[in-house]
KETORDO-896851 format. One record per residue (C-alpha): residue in one letter; x, y, z. Coordinates in steps of 0.2 Angstrom, whole numbers, plus 5000, padded with zeros to 4 digits. Example, Ala and Ser with C-alpha at 12.3 -4.5 7.8 and 13.67 -1.06 7.14 Angstrom:
<sites>
A506249785039;S506849955036;
</sites>
This chain:
<sites>
X533957095640;X534957125624;X535356965614;X537256945610;X537756965592;X537656795583;X539556795580;X540056825598;X540356685611;X540956775626;X541256615636;X542956675642;X542556855645;X542756845664;X544556775662;X546056875657;X546856815640;X548256685642;X549956715635;X551356605629;X552456665642;X551256605656;X551156435648;X553056425647;X553156465665;X551956325670;X552956205659;X554556255667;X553856215684;X553256045678;X554956005669;X555856045685;X557456095676;X557455965662;X557756045645;X556256105636;X556956055619;X557355875625;X555755835633;X554455925623;X555155955605;X554955805593;X556155785579;X555855705562;X557155595553;X557555755543;X557955845559;X556455955557;X555656005574;X553855995580;X553456105594;X552156055608;X551156215605;X550856325590;X549856485587;X548856515572;X549856555557;X549556695545;X549356615528;X550656685516;X550456565501;X549056525489;X548056375494;X548856205490;X547356125482;X546955975470;X546455995452;X544655945455;X543355945468;X543755775475;X545055645472;X544955495462;X544755325471;X545955205463;X545955025464;X547354905459;X547254785444;X548654675450;X547954495448;X549154395437;X547754315428;X546954445416;X545254375417;X545254375436;X545954555436;X544554605424;X543254535436;X543954625450;X544154785440;X542354785435;X541754745453;X542754895459;X542155005446;X540354965449;X540554985468;X541355155470;X543055155462;X543255305450;X544955245444;X546055095441;X547955075443;X548554945431;X550054865440;X551354775430;X552354635438;X554054695444;X553554875444;X553854995459;X552154955466;X551954775462;X552354705479;X552454525473;X551054525460;X550554615445;X550054585427;X551054555411;X551354705400;X550854615384;X549454675372;X548354525375;X548454525394;X548054715395;X546654705383;X545854565393;X546054645409;X545254805403;X543854725393;X542254815396;X543154955405;X542755125398;X544355235397;X543655405392;X543355555403;X541555495407;X542155325412;X543555265423;X545255345424;X546755235421;X548455255429;X549955145424;X551155075437;X552254985424;X554055025429;X555354965416;X553954895405;X553055065404;X553355095386;X552754925381;X551154945392;X550855115386;X551055065368;X549854925370;X548555025379;X548655155365;X548355015352;X546854955362;X546155135362;X546355135343;X545554965341;X544055025351;X543855175339;X543955295353;X544755465349;X546455475358;X546055645365;X544555565374;X545555435384;X545855475402;X547555385404;X549055425415;X550455325406;X551655335420;X553355325411;X554655335424;X556355265418;X557355345433;X556155265445;X556355095437;X558255125437;X558255165456;X557255015461;X557954885449;X559754935449;X559754925430;X560555075422;X560255115404;X561755105393;X561755285389;X560955425398;X560655545383;X560055395373;X558755355386;X558155535388;X557955545369;X557055385368;X555955435383;X555555605375;X555155535358;X553955405365;X553055545375;X553055655359;X552355505348;X550855485360;X550555665362;X550655685343;X549355545342;X548155655352;X548355575369;X548255715382;X549255625396;X550055655407;X551355535402;X552855535414;X552755515433;X554055575446;X553755435459;X554355455477;X553855275482;X555655225477;X556355325492;X554955295504;X554855105501;X556755105505;X556555195522;X556955365516;X556455535524;X555055655518;X556355785512;X557355645502;X555755585494;X555255765489;X557055805483;X557155645473;X555555675463;X555955855460;X557555805452;X556655665442;X555355785436;X556655915431;X557655785422;X556055735412;X555755925408;X557455935401;X557155775391;X555555835384;X556256005379;X557655915371;X556455825359;X555655995354;X554256005366;X553956175373;X554256195392;X552456245395;X551756095387;X553155985394;X552656015412;X550855965409;X551455795403;X552155755420;X551255705436;X551855655453;X551555505465;X551955515484;X551855385498;X550555425512;X550955345529;X550255355546;X551155505551;X549755625549;X550655795551;X552155745540;X551055675526;X549955825525;X551455945525;X552355835512;X550955845499;X550756035502;X552656055501;X552755965484;X551556085475;X552556235482;X554156165477;X553656115460;X552956295458;X554656355462;X555456245449;X554156315436;X554556495440;X556456455438;X556056395421;X555156555417;X553456485419;X551956545429;X551656405442;X550156305437;X549156155444;X550055985445;X549255815447;X549855725463;X549355545466;X549555455482;X549755275488;X549655215506;X551355165511;X552054995509;X553355005523;X552055035536;X551154875532;X551154725543;X550854535541;X550454525559;X548754595566;X548454655548;X546754735553;X547754875561;X548354915543;X546554975540;X546855105553;X548555155546;X547755165529;X546355275535;X547555395543;X548555395527;X547055435516;X546455565528;X548155655527;X548455635508;X546655705505;X546955855516;X548655875508;X547755895491;X548055725483;X547155715466;X547055525466;X547355395480;X547655205480;X547455115496;X548454955498;X547254815504;X547554775522;X548154595518;X549354635504;X550854595515;X550154415517;X549654385499;X548554435485;X547054515493;X545354445491;X543754545487;X543354585505;X545054665508;X544854765491;X543154815497;X543854885513;X545254975503;X543855055492;X542655095506;X544055185516;X544055315503;X542155315500;X541855355519;X543055495519;X542455575503;X540555535504;X540155535522;X541555645530;X541555765515;X543455775517;X543655865500;X542456005502;X543756125509;X545256175498;X546856165509;X545856135525;X547456145536;X547956315529;X548356425544;X548656285556;X550256325565;X551056155565;X550556115547;X551256285540;X552856265550;X553156085545;X552756135526;X553956275527;X555356165535;X555056025523;X555156145508;X556856215514;X557556045518;X556955965502;X557556115491;X559356105499;X559355915495;X558655945477;X560056075474;X561355945480;X560655815468;X560655945454;X562455995457;X562955805456;X562255795439;X560455755443;X559555595449;X560355475437;X562055535441;X561755525460;X561055345458;X562555295448;X563655355461;X562655275475;X562455445483;X560555435485;X560655255491;X561855305505;X560855445511;X559255335511;X560155195520;X560655315534;X558855355537;X558355175535;X559555125548;X558955255560;X557155195558;X557655015561;X558555055576;X557055155583;X555955015579;X557054885587;X557054985603;X555155015602;X555355205602;X554455195586;X553055065586;X552054955575;X550454915585;X550154725584;X551954685579;X553254775590;X551954815603;X550354725610;X550654575599;X549254445599;X550054265598;X548354185595;X547754305582;X546654225569;X547254205551;X546554315537;X546054255520;X547054295504;X546954215487;X547854065483;X548954145470;X550854125469;X551854285469;X552554335452;X554454335450;X555054495441;X555954475425;X557854465428;X558754625425;X560654665423;X561054755439;X562354885436;X562054995451;X561554985469;X559654965469;X558555055482;X557754905493;X555954885496;X555654855514;X554254835527;X554854895544;X553954755553;X554954615545;X556254585558;X554854555571;X553854455559;X555354335557;X555354295575;X553454265575;X553654155560;X554954055570;X553754045584;X552353975573;X553453845566;X553953785583;X552053775588;X551753675572;X553153555575;X553053535594;X551353595599;X552053725610;X552653905607;X554353965614;X553954015632;X554654125646;X554254105665;X553754265674;X554554255691;X553254375699;X553854435716;X552754505730;X550854535728;X549954575711;X550054765715;X551954745716;X552254645700;X550854675688;X551554835680;X553154745675;X552354585672;X551254665659;X552754745652;X553754585651;X552254485643;X552054615630;X553954635627;X554154445624;X552554425614;X553354535601;X554554405598;X553354265598;X553754205615;X552254165627;X552354215645;X551954085658;X551254195672;X550554175690;X549954265705;X551654275714;X552354165728;X552054265743;X551554155758;X549654195762;X550054185781;X551154345781;X550554525779;X550854585761;X552054725766;X553154595775;X552854445763;X554454365757;X554454245741;X554154065744;X555754005735;X555253825734;X553553865726;X554453985714;X555653855709;X554353725707;X553253835696;X554753875685;X555153685683;X553353655678;X553353795665;X554453685654;X555653825649;X557353875652;X556954065652;X556354165667;X556054355670;X555954435687;X554554555689;X554254665704;X554154845711;X555854925715;X555454905734;X555154715732;X556654695720;X557754775734;X557354635746;X556954485735;X557754495718;X559554425722;X558854275732;X557554235719;X558854255705;X560054135714;X558654005717;X558154005699;X559953995693;X560253845704;X558653765698;X559453765680;X558753925672;X559653945656;X559454135655;X558754255668;X557954425663;X557554575675;X556154685670;X556654865675;X558254975675;X559154945692;X560255065700;X562155045695;X562654985713;X561254855712;X561554795694;X563254715699;X562454615713;X561054555702;X562254505688;X563254405701;X561654315706;X561254255688;X560354405679;X561054415662;X559854535653;X558954685659;X557354735649;X556654905650;X555855045639;X557155095626;X558254945626;X558554855610;X557054735611;X557354655594;X559154595598;X558554535615;X557154435607;X558254365593;X559454305606;X558054235617;X557454135601;X559154065598;X559254015617;X557653915615;X558153845598;X559853785605;X559553745624;X561053715635;X561553535636;
</sites>
């Protein structure tokens, strides 16, 4: 017997090769005439398409890789007390963090906390933290106070006697990002560009190697914008900074090295990977348009604020893991993980440890950074990267034709485009076609509290608002408001808002829709009062009719004016009208029906007292908001 070659695995040798045409024929049979594009092709908020099946792509582009072998693990310095901030920074440094993000109150990434930008506060927070290449990388997230913070850090480096060129600092100047989020436009665009360019030139002249300016996409992502909008915005911002630096006498080849990028990474794995890959390709095109050979660019990542939830916050750990995985495969050079409790308050050491270890596991145990551009050639990633590049480049050209990012912000053009996408996201979440596990779906009304530090949020310094700012949202907030109202009612009365489930038939009949209704109302903080149905035990299950007296008695014992019918279509056909009528006569304030009845049955059910039909795709948020109002203002 001859051994097969080591590189051959003829496991399918006895089967003919499958073709795409054969697969499409099988799919057509299963779809039974339903349109392929509608049923199987997904679409992003940019209108990009994601096919259900891809072939391997032939790699046409140079690998999109990071600038070093692995990414920097950044931890936030955001405690308002500089001494406490220093203690956390030292602990993070000693336990795996390779970089620190110094967050100033009121900056894009402050999220309610952050430090003062003063010299004394910064010096205390960085006490004992080496800032050279052999020590800890430092990245500033200072917003409108970046120049003050940068000047004070430069002064600290000088006082320590460290050569400026040895400092490993990304200064993070971003006047356009601060303008977008604060709504405060500088008095003169040219004057601002000159001041920005001179400040960078002064630091570079002092020997700092930078980079100094950041094109930050979080302003768009935090406001609910799309991936293409985020990419187009930071391309325009970076191009504006190139112009400003060139205007101060800095050669373009030097100027581009003074700029780095920061993107949000969220739980959409494919789109996040494609977005990071697309950025490098797009920036290379800008460099080529400037007459430069495309070079490496530093791209940082932060896990997305808008995906964070206050409720069931442990799920944020999973979201962050997917985001880090995706940014890492996409080629991020540095990643900051928002601690899983940040939406509830200032995270404690445990939450910071989880944020740090999320990255350590993926780097040290999963070896995620060992392969440069690990998704190269994957059909879905290559296709999405190409589509994103085209969509973002078109938007970037629109911004540039309007005069650049500053001009578009002043005219509220960017804000309107982002608001349109944000509205689509909020509509999809309200209908639960987009989901947030633990908040919009599978909510736990008895979830345990998580610990955060007893530190009050820091109010940002007041600013003169001269243009429409980009908001900073979390998509979960509307559902969280309903849960908060439920908690207040529990604290005040000892009982949550409740709804009675009018289960008709036997458990096999009502369980699927009862489970759906229970989960549906829990998302709004409304507890389901359930039961095993009201079919008389003396009758066969197939013929059992509802014991209306028992149903009404159970409803009255539940102590709520809300009731929801739950049953199979077959049981509904013979029981729903009489059950609804009995509950209405018993004083039900509002009757719901779990399911989507046929048109001819809907009128009869409505006449019997059903007011709201709940089903997959209905506007769950508006239904739940109305239910809470019904409970808060019961019919007299």
